[in-house]
C-alpha positions as CSV (number, residue, x, y, z in Angstrom):
1,M,-82.0,-20.2,13.0
2,K,-80.1,-23.5,12.4
3,K,-77.1,-22.1,14.3
4,L,-79.4,-21.1,17.2
5,L,-80.9,-24.6,17.3
6,A,-77.5,-26.1,17.2
7,L,-76.3,-24.0,20.2
8,V,-79.5,-25.0,22.1
9,L,-78.9,-28.6,21.3
10,V,-75.3,-28.4,22.6
11,A,-76.5,-26.7,25.8
12,V,-79.1,-29.4,26.4
13,M,-76.5,-32.1,25.8
14,M,-74.1,-30.4,28.3
15,L,-76.8,-30.2,30.9
16,A,-77.7,-33.8,30.4
17,F,-74.1,-34.8,30.7
18,V,-73.7,-32.9,34.0
19,A,-77.0,-34.3,35.3
20,C,-75.9,-37.8,34.3
21,G,-72.6,-37.3,36.1
22,E,-74.4,-36.3,39.3
23,T,-76.7,-39.3,39.1
24,D,-73.9,-41.8,38.3
25,K,-71.5,-40.4,40.9
26,A,-70.2,-43.5,42.8
27,D,-71.5,-42.4,46.2
28,G,-74.8,-40.8,45.1
29,I,-74.6,-38.5,48.1
30,N,-74.9,-34.7,47.8
31,S,-75.8,-33.9,51.4
32,I,-76.1,-35.5,54.8
33,E,-79.8,-36.1,54.2
34,D,-78.9,-38.4,51.3
35,V,-76.9,-40.8,53.5
36,K,-78.1,-44.3,54.4
37,F,-75.5,-46.3,56.2
38,G,-75.5,-50.1,56.7
39,L,-73.3,-52.1,59.0
40,I,-72.7,-55.8,58.7
41,C,-71.3,-57.6,61.8
42,L,-70.0,-61.1,62.2
43,H,-71.6,-61.5,65.7
44,D,-73.7,-59.3,67.9
45,E,-73.1,-57.3,71.1
46,N,-72.3,-60.4,73.1
47,S,-69.0,-60.4,71.2
48,T,-66.6,-57.7,72.5
49,Y,-65.3,-57.3,68.9
50,D,-68.7,-56.6,67.4
51,K,-69.9,-54.6,70.3
52,N,-67.0,-52.2,69.8
53,F,-68.0,-51.7,66.1
54,I,-71.7,-51.3,67.0
55,E,-71.1,-48.8,69.8
56,A,-68.8,-46.7,67.6
57,F,-71.4,-46.9,64.8
58,K,-74.1,-45.5,67.0
59,E,-71.7,-42.8,68.3
60,A,-70.9,-41.7,64.7
61,V,-74.6,-41.8,63.8
62,A,-75.3,-39.4,66.7
63,N,-72.4,-37.2,65.8
64,L,-73.4,-37.0,62.2
65,G,-77.1,-36.3,63.1
66,L,-78.4,-39.2,61.1
67,K,-82.1,-40.0,61.6
68,D,-83.4,-43.5,62.6
69,D,-84.3,-44.3,59.0
70,Q,-80.7,-43.5,57.8
71,W,-78.9,-46.4,59.3
72,V,-79.2,-50.2,59.6
73,I,-77.2,-52.8,61.5
74,K,-77.2,-56.5,60.5
75,T,-75.7,-58.8,63.1
76,N,-74.7,-62.5,63.1
77,I,-73.7,-62.5,59.5
78,P,-71.3,-65.4,58.8
79,E,-68.1,-65.2,56.7
80,G,-69.8,-66.7,53.7
81,N,-72.3,-66.0,51.0
82,E,-74.6,-64.7,53.7
83,C,-72.4,-61.5,53.7
84,Y,-73.0,-61.0,50.0
85,E,-76.7,-61.5,50.5
86,A,-76.7,-59.1,53.5
87,A,-74.9,-56.5,51.4
88,V,-77.4,-56.9,48.5
89,D,-80.3,-56.6,50.9
90,L,-78.8,-53.3,52.3
91,A,-78.3,-51.9,48.8
92,A,-81.9,-52.8,47.9
93,D,-83.0,-51.1,51.1
94,G,-81.4,-47.9,49.9
95,C,-78.1,-48.0,51.7
96,N,-75.4,-46.0,49.8
97,I,-72.7,-46.8,52.3
98,I,-72.1,-50.4,53.4
99,F,-69.5,-51.5,55.9
100,A,-68.5,-55.0,57.0
101,N,-66.4,-55.8,60.0
102,S,-64.8,-59.2,59.7
103,F,-61.8,-60.4,57.7
104,G,-63.7,-63.3,56.1
105,H,-66.5,-60.9,54.8
106,E,-64.2,-59.3,52.3
107,S,-64.5,-61.4,49.2
108,Y,-68.3,-61.4,49.5
109,L,-68.5,-57.7,50.1
110,L,-66.2,-57.2,47.1
111,Q,-68.6,-59.3,44.9
112,A,-71.4,-56.9,45.9
113,A,-69.3,-53.8,45.3
114,K,-68.7,-55.0,41.7
115,E,-72.5,-55.3,41.2
116,Y,-73.4,-52.0,42.8
117,P,-71.0,-49.3,41.6
118,A,-73.1,-46.5,42.9
119,V,-72.8,-47.8,46.5
120,Q,-69.7,-47.2,48.7
121,F,-68.4,-50.4,50.3
122,C,-66.0,-50.3,53.2
123,H,-64.3,-53.2,54.9
124,A,-62.4,-53.5,58.2
125,T,-59.2,-55.5,58.4
126,G,-59.2,-56.4,54.7
127,T,-56.3,-56.5,52.3
128,M,-57.8,-56.4,48.7
129,A,-58.8,-52.8,48.1
130,H,-55.4,-51.5,47.1
131,T,-54.9,-54.3,44.5
132,E,-58.5,-54.5,43.2
133,K,-58.6,-50.7,42.7
134,L,-62.4,-50.4,42.6
135,D,-63.6,-46.8,43.0
136,N,-66.3,-47.9,45.4
137,F,-64.4,-50.4,47.6
138,A,-62.1,-49.4,50.5
139,N,-60.2,-51.0,53.4
140,A,-59.6,-49.5,56.8
141,F,-57.8,-50.4,59.9
142,A,-55.9,-48.6,62.7
143,S,-52.4,-48.7,64.3
144,I,-53.8,-50.8,67.1
145,Y,-50.3,-52.3,67.6
146,E,-49.5,-49.0,69.3
147,G,-52.5,-49.5,71.6
148,R,-51.4,-53.0,72.4
149,F,-47.8,-51.8,73.0
150,L,-49.2,-49.4,75.6
151,A,-51.3,-52.1,77.2
152,G,-48.1,-54.2,77.3
153,V,-46.4,-51.4,79.1
154,A,-49.1,-51.7,81.8
155,A,-48.6,-55.4,81.9
156,G,-44.8,-55.0,82.3
157,M,-45.4,-52.5,85.2
158,K,-47.6,-55.1,86.9
159,L,-44.9,-57.8,86.5
160,N,-42.3,-55.5,88.0
161,E,-44.6,-54.9,90.9
162,M,-45.0,-58.6,91.4
163,I,-41.2,-59.1,91.2
164,E,-40.5,-56.3,93.7
165,A,-43.1,-57.7,96.1
166,G,-41.5,-61.2,96.0
167,K,-44.5,-62.8,94.5
168,I,-42.5,-64.0,91.5
169,T,-38.9,-64.0,90.5
170,A,-37.7,-62.1,87.4
171,E,-37.4,-65.5,85.6
172,Q,-41.0,-66.3,86.4
173,A,-42.3,-63.2,84.6
174,L,-44.2,-65.3,82.1
175,M,-47.3,-63.9,80.3
176,G,-50.0,-65.9,78.5
177,Y,-51.9,-64.8,75.4
178,V,-55.1,-66.3,74.0
179,G,-55.1,-65.8,70.3
180,A,-57.8,-66.7,67.7
181,F,-55.7,-67.6,64.7
182,P,-52.0,-67.5,63.7
183,Y,-52.7,-64.7,61.2
184,A,-50.6,-61.6,60.8
185,E,-53.2,-59.5,62.6
186,V,-53.0,-61.7,65.7
187,I,-49.2,-62.1,65.5
188,S,-48.8,-58.3,65.1
189,G,-51.0,-57.8,68.1
190,Y,-49.4,-60.3,70.5
191,T,-45.9,-59.3,69.5
192,S,-46.6,-55.6,70.1
193,F,-48.1,-56.4,73.5
194,Y,-45.0,-58.5,74.4
195,L,-42.6,-55.8,73.2
196,G,-44.5,-53.2,75.3
197,A,-44.1,-55.4,78.4
198,K,-40.5,-56.1,77.6
199,S,-39.7,-52.4,77.3
200,V,-40.2,-52.1,81.1
201,C,-39.7,-55.7,82.3
202,P,-36.7,-57.1,80.3
203,S,-37.0,-60.6,81.7
204,V,-40.5,-61.2,80.5
205,T,-41.4,-64.1,78.2
206,M,-44.7,-65.2,76.8
207,K,-46.7,-68.3,75.7
208,V,-49.5,-68.2,73.1
209,Q,-52.5,-70.6,72.9
210,F,-54.7,-70.4,69.8
211,T,-58.4,-71.3,69.8
212,G,-59.2,-71.5,66.0
213,S,-62.1,-69.1,66.5
214,W,-62.7,-65.4,66.9
215,Y,-65.5,-66.0,69.3
216,D,-65.8,-69.1,71.5
217,E,-66.2,-68.4,75.2
218,A,-65.6,-72.0,76.3
219,A,-62.5,-72.4,74.1
220,E,-61.1,-69.1,75.2
221,K,-61.6,-69.9,78.9
222,E,-60.0,-73.3,78.3
223,A,-57.0,-71.7,76.6
224,A,-56.5,-69.2,79.4
225,T,-56.7,-72.1,81.9
226,K,-54.1,-74.0,80.0
227,L,-51.8,-70.9,80.1
228,L,-52.3,-70.6,83.8
229,N,-51.4,-74.2,84.3
230,E,-48.2,-73.5,82.2
231,G,-47.2,-71.0,84.9
232,C,-48.4,-67.8,83.3
233,V,-48.8,-65.0,85.9
234,L,-50.7,-62.5,83.6
235,I,-53.0,-63.1,80.6
236,S,-54.0,-61.1,77.6
237,Q,-55.9,-61.9,74.5
238,H,-56.9,-61.4,70.9
239,A,-60.2,-63.1,71.0
240,D,-63.7,-61.8,71.5
241,S,-65.4,-63.2,74.5
242,M,-65.2,-63.0,78.3
243,G,-63.7,-66.5,78.5
244,A,-60.1,-65.4,79.3
245,P,-61.0,-62.5,81.6
246,T,-63.4,-64.7,83.6
247,A,-60.7,-67.4,84.0
248,C,-58.3,-64.8,85.3
249,E,-60.8,-63.3,87.8
250,E,-61.6,-66.8,89.1
251,A,-57.9,-67.5,89.5
252,G,-57.0,-64.1,90.8
253,V,-54.5,-63.5,88.0
254,P,-54.0,-60.1,86.3
255,N,-55.6,-59.6,82.9
256,V,-55.3,-57.2,80.0
257,S,-58.3,-57.5,77.8
258,Y,-59.2,-56.2,74.3
259,N,-62.0,-54.1,72.8
260,G,-63.3,-52.8,76.1
261,S,-63.2,-52.7,79.8
262,T,-64.1,-55.9,81.7
263,V,-63.8,-54.1,85.1
264,A,-67.5,-54.6,85.9
265,A,-67.1,-58.4,85.7
266,C,-63.5,-58.6,86.7
267,P,-62.8,-55.8,89.2
268,N,-59.9,-57.5,91.0
269,T,-57.9,-58.6,87.9
270,F,-58.7,-56.3,85.0
271,I,-55.8,-53.8,84.4
272,V,-56.5,-52.0,81.0
273,S,-57.8,-52.7,77.5
274,S,-56.9,-51.3,74.1
275,R,-59.3,-51.0,71.2
276,I,-59.9,-49.5,67.8
277,N,-62.3,-46.6,67.9
278,W,-64.2,-46.9,64.6
279,A,-66.3,-43.7,65.0
280,P,-63.7,-41.4,63.4
281,Y,-63.6,-43.7,60.3
282,Y,-67.4,-43.9,59.9
283,E,-67.6,-40.1,60.2
284,Y,-64.7,-39.6,57.8
285,V,-66.4,-41.8,55.1
286,V,-69.7,-39.9,55.4
287,N,-68.2,-36.5,55.4
288,T,-65.8,-37.3,52.5
289,L,-68.7,-38.5,50.3
290,V,-70.9,-35.5,51.3
291,K,-68.1,-33.2,50.1
292,G,-68.0,-35.1,46.8
293,E,-64.5,-36.5,47.4
294,K,-63.2,-40.1,47.1
295,V,-62.8,-42.3,50.2
296,A,-59.2,-43.4,50.7
297,T,-58.6,-46.8,49.2
298,D,-56.6,-47.9,52.3
299,W,-57.1,-45.8,55.5
300,T,-55.2,-46.2,58.7
301,G,-56.4,-44.5,61.9
302,T,-53.9,-43.6,64.6
303,I,-53.6,-42.4,68.2
304,E,-53.8,-38.8,66.9
305,T,-57.0,-39.4,65.1
306,E,-58.4,-41.0,68.3
307,S,-58.8,-44.3,66.4
308,V,-56.6,-46.1,68.9
309,L,-57.8,-45.8,72.5
310,L,-57.1,-47.3,75.9
311,T,-59.8,-47.7,78.6
312,D,-59.3,-46.2,82.0
313,V,-56.7,-48.0,84.0
314,N,-58.2,-50.0,86.8
315,T,-56.0,-48.7,89.7
316,Q,-57.3,-51.5,92.0
317,A,-55.4,-54.1,89.9
318,A,-52.7,-52.1,88.1
319,A,-49.3,-51.2,89.5
320,A,-48.7,-47.8,91.0
321,G,-47.5,-45.3,88.3
322,T,-49.1,-47.2,85.4
323,V,-51.3,-44.2,84.3
324,E,-48.3,-41.9,84.2
325,K,-46.1,-44.4,82.4
326,I,-48.7,-45.0,79.7
327,E,-49.0,-41.3,79.1
328,E,-45.2,-41.0,78.9
329,V,-44.9,-43.7,76.3
330,K,-47.9,-42.6,74.4
331,A,-46.3,-39.1,74.0
332,A,-43.1,-40.8,72.7
333,L,-45.1,-42.9,70.2
334,I,-46.8,-39.8,68.8
335,A,-43.5,-37.9,68.7
336,G,-41.9,-40.8,66.8
337,N,-39.3,-41.3,69.5
338,V,-40.5,-44.8,70.2
339,N,-41.3,-47.3,67.4
340,V,-43.2,-50.4,68.4
341,F,-41.3,-52.7,66.0
342,D,-37.9,-51.3,66.5
343,A,-35.8,-54.2,65.2
344,S,-33.1,-53.5,67.8
345,T,-35.5,-54.6,70.6
346,F,-36.0,-58.2,69.4
347,T,-34.3,-61.1,67.6
348,V,-35.4,-63.9,65.4
349,G,-33.5,-67.2,66.1
350,G,-31.0,-65.2,68.0
351,V,-30.3,-62.9,65.0
352,A,-31.2,-59.3,64.5
353,L,-33.7,-58.6,61.7
354,D,-32.4,-56.0,59.3
355,S,-34.5,-56.9,56.2
356,Y,-37.9,-58.5,55.7
357,L,-40.2,-59.0,52.8
358,A,-43.9,-58.9,53.9
359,D,-46.9,-60.2,52.0
360,V,-48.6,-56.8,51.4
361,D,-50.1,-57.3,47.9
362,T,-52.8,-59.9,48.1
363,D,-52.4,-62.9,45.8
364,A,-53.4,-66.6,45.9
365,A,-49.8,-67.8,46.7
366,Y,-49.4,-65.3,49.7
367,E,-46.1,-64.3,48.1
368,K,-43.9,-61.9,50.1
369,D,-43.4,-58.9,48.0
370,T,-42.6,-55.7,49.9
371,E,-39.5,-54.7,51.9
372,V,-40.9,-53.3,55.2
373,I,-37.8,-52.6,57.3
374,D,-36.1,-49.2,56.9
375,G,-33.6,-47.7,59.2
376,G,-33.9,-50.5,61.7
377,V,-37.7,-50.2,62.0
378,F,-40.3,-52.7,60.8
379,Y,-43.0,-50.3,59.4
380,E,-46.4,-51.9,60.2
381,S,-49.5,-50.6,58.4
382,K,-47.5,-48.2,56.2
383,F,-47.9,-50.0,52.9
384,R,-51.4,-51.3,53.6
385,S,-53.7,-50.6,56.5
386,A,-54.2,-54.2,57.6
387,P,-51.4,-55.7,59.6
388,Y,-48.7,-57.7,57.8
389,F,-46.2,-58.3,60.7
390,D,-46.0,-62.1,60.9
391,V,-42.5,-62.5,62.3
392,R,-42.1,-65.1,65.1
393,I,-39.7,-63.4,67.4
394,D,-37.6,-64.8,70.3
395,G,-39.1,-64.8,73.8
396,I,-42.6,-65.9,72.6
397,T,-43.5,-69.6,72.5
398,L,-46.5,-70.9,70.5
399,L,-48.1,-73.8,72.3
400,N,-50.0,-74.6,69.2
401,D,-50.7,-73.3,65.7
402,A,-53.2,-75.9,64.6
403,Y,-56.6,-76.8,66.0
């Protein structure tokens, strides 16, 4: 009898252990019906950056079949303690997946992740997940430098057309670029755009004007106007408003935008735009958790995962043959026959770059810690999803790097 009671007790304890394991599982999700997904955005849909996240979120929600009570979007959440408070509010509201979209959100989202281990937290553009090693905190980005390189090819095609038509000389093939901050993400972006243009228009040079803000329409328009006054004959951007595209349309100067098409407002000057498509990542996170698997600590989307997209080319403004050239180079990128940061295609202070330590592992001193050049190629987003290319190459002049 005692032996039977002991066996029963062991069985009960095993069942309790299993049940506890299911309850304490970090995601708390066993089926799609269990999902409640929260999105925290720095701005709202007036920002092209945030609009891109929001539209992709709604696309993923529809693809996953989530009901209206299974998702929440919080907009205009600053990069401060407000992000932590928004994350806590979402967790209290029953969200078991919470995503924040701005670099400055990360430390506040991480604080919430430490307090809510049963909730999966995901952060775009961040750098801390692979060093913090929390089971419920992940970073994600995409190889958008490849999309910017393709957009740069379109820009170079336009410059060639202008040279051939006698509108400018080869030496006047000067592009302008409106950047938010001199961070690696922006440097990686404007450099890949420049190298894409240079791959088809060897004489191109570029000037960069920073605004000190991710979203400031007046400052971005002012920066674009300054670049036009500097002699720039084509403008691109890594900033989130319509400021630069509007300045280009008013001046009749070709523009390559970011995060979405501006053709409706700028039909005469908009050429193409690259963007990160976040829908595949949203869907990946949900489906991974439903399967009871762990979300990748550091996830990088690619052209092949359809995480890097270009808008339709505006043939009214683009050079003839642009669509075909983009497809040609895109195929070469996928095949590995073209590398965006091929070190043989640029110099630094007149010298080829054959070795480079990048700041991959986050620390307070921003210490450079990882060799990222191998076989003559700078491997961006290989050792961490967020960009770490911060090299200032020849051919690009920064008009400012303080505000």
